[in-house]
N, C-alpha and C positions, 0 to 999 in steps of 0.2 A: 570520544563521546558527546552526543550534542550537551550543551550546558544550556542553550538558549537558541531559538530560531528553529529550522526547517531545511533539512539536508534531503535530497532526493537523489536514490540510489539507482543508475541506470546503466543499460548496456546499449551500443550503436550499432549497428550495422553498416557493413561496408558501404551502402546505398545513403547511409545518415539517418534512416529510421531507427527512433529511439523507442525503448522498452523500459518503460520504469520499472524497477523491482522492490523497491521499499521505498517509502518515503519517514524517514522517523524524525521527530520532535525531542523536546528536553528528555534527559536520562536514558536515551536509546544510544546503545554503543555501537557501531560498525567496524568494519577494515579490520576484524579479530584473523582473519585468514593467514594473512602474511606471519603473525605471532605463531601458530601451530605447524602453517608449511612449508613457510621460509620463501615463499616465493610472492612476486605483486598481486596487490589486492585486483581480484578477477571481474571489477565492474569501475565505474565511473562515478563520483560524488560531485554533488553540486548544492550549493545553499538554494534555497529559493526565495529567501529573505536573511536581513541582517542577522547573522548566528555567531554564536562563541563554540569553540570546539575544543575539547581538554585530549590533548596527545600524549600520552605515555609510548616512550621506546620500548621496544621489544623485550630488551633486558630488565627493564624497571616492571613491566607488566610479569612476566614470564616469574621474577624475584615476589611480585605481591602474590600472586595464584600459587605459588611454592608455601607461602607465608601464611597463606589464609586459606584452607581447603574449601570452606564455606563459600567462598567468591568462584573459585572452582565450578563449584555444584550449581550456583546461578547463573553461572555462566554458560554452563552445558544445559540448562534448562533454558536459556533465553537462545541459545543456537538451534535446540530440539523445537521449538515453537516457531523459529523461522522456519525450518526446515519443513515444519507441516503447514504453514503459510506459503510455502512454495510448492509444494505438491498440490494443494488447493487451486494457486494460480495457474500453473501448468495443466492441471484439469480443466481450469476453465476456459484458459487459453486455446488448448485442441479441443476443447470435446462440446463446449455450449456456445450457441449463438450469444452475439452481441447483447440483445434486452436481458437476457439471462445473466451475463458477466455485469451488466449494470445495476440489476436488481439486485444482484448478489454483492454487490459494492456499498449500495445503499443499506441492506441490510446490516455489512458490515461496521459501517461508519455509526448505524443504528445504535448495534452491540456499544463499539469503542464510547460512544460518545453517551450512552446509557439513556438513550432517549428514543421511545417509540412513536412518538408523534412530529420529530422534527430532527432532520441535521444540517451540519453546517458542511460545505464542500470545503476541505483544509487546501484545495488547489485548484486550479483552473482548468477550464472545461477542456483546452489543449492538454494540459498534462494527463489530465482524466483520460482522453481518449487513448494516450500513450499507457496509460498504466493499463488497463482494459484491451489494448491491442486492435484498434479502431482509428477512425478520423476523427475531427472535432465535426465536421458535417453529420456523420453518422451518429455522434451523440446526441445532439440538437435534434435529430429527428427522430430518434428514440426517446428523447423528454417529451417530447411533441405527443407520440403516440402514447406513453405512459400517463401524459397529463390528461390527455382525450380518454382514456380507460379508468380514468377516475382513480389510476393507484396512488399518485404523486401531484403535488403543485409543486410549480420552481419558483423563486421568488430569488434572482439574483443566485446569490451562494447559499440560501437558505432554501432545503426541497422540504416541504410538508407532507409526511407520510399518510394519505387518506385511505388506504386500504392496505394494511400490514400484511393479513392473509393472502391478498391478491397478488403484493410483491414476492413474498415465499415461493407463490405456486409459481410465477413467472421467473424466479431463479431457479427452479428446476427444470420447468419444462421449455422455457424462452420463446414460449408462443405469444406472440402480440396481435391482437385482431388487426 
C-alpha cells in the first residue's frame, strides 16, 4: 500500500518501450496478484517521488482478509474497479486516436480532482505519453492543437479547461481540426 508518494505500475516491451498501467498515490494498494495467484507480480513498479510503502507478507494478508470479511469485500470492489479501468484503457489504446485518449485522460483527471475548470498533471509529459501510448512529441503537438481549438490552455503542469463539452466530444470522436 502506498502510504506516501507516487508509484508507477508499468510493463516494458523487449524493445524497451514502456506502457504505464497505473499511477497510485497514498491509500492505494498494488501487488495483490501474488497473494491470490501465488505467482510473481505481472508488472513492474517504480517510485516517481520519495515514497513510503507498507508491505504485508502473503500469510499475514490472507489472515487479515480471513479475519475481516469486510476488508475482503473492499478489496474485491477495488480490484473490480481496476478491471473496469483496464477495460477502458484497452479500449482507448486499441480503438481511439491519440487526441481522444488525451482528452479522455484530462476528463478523468477532472473527475478525480473534482474540478471542471482546471487540472494539475500528476506526472511528466513523458510519463503521460507512455500512459496514453504515444510519444512526448505527439503529446506536445496535440496539446498545441487543443489550445488552438480553444479546448484547453496549458500552463506547465496546470491545464485550464476552456471548453468542457468540446473535450467530451473530442474524447469520443478523436477528431481535431
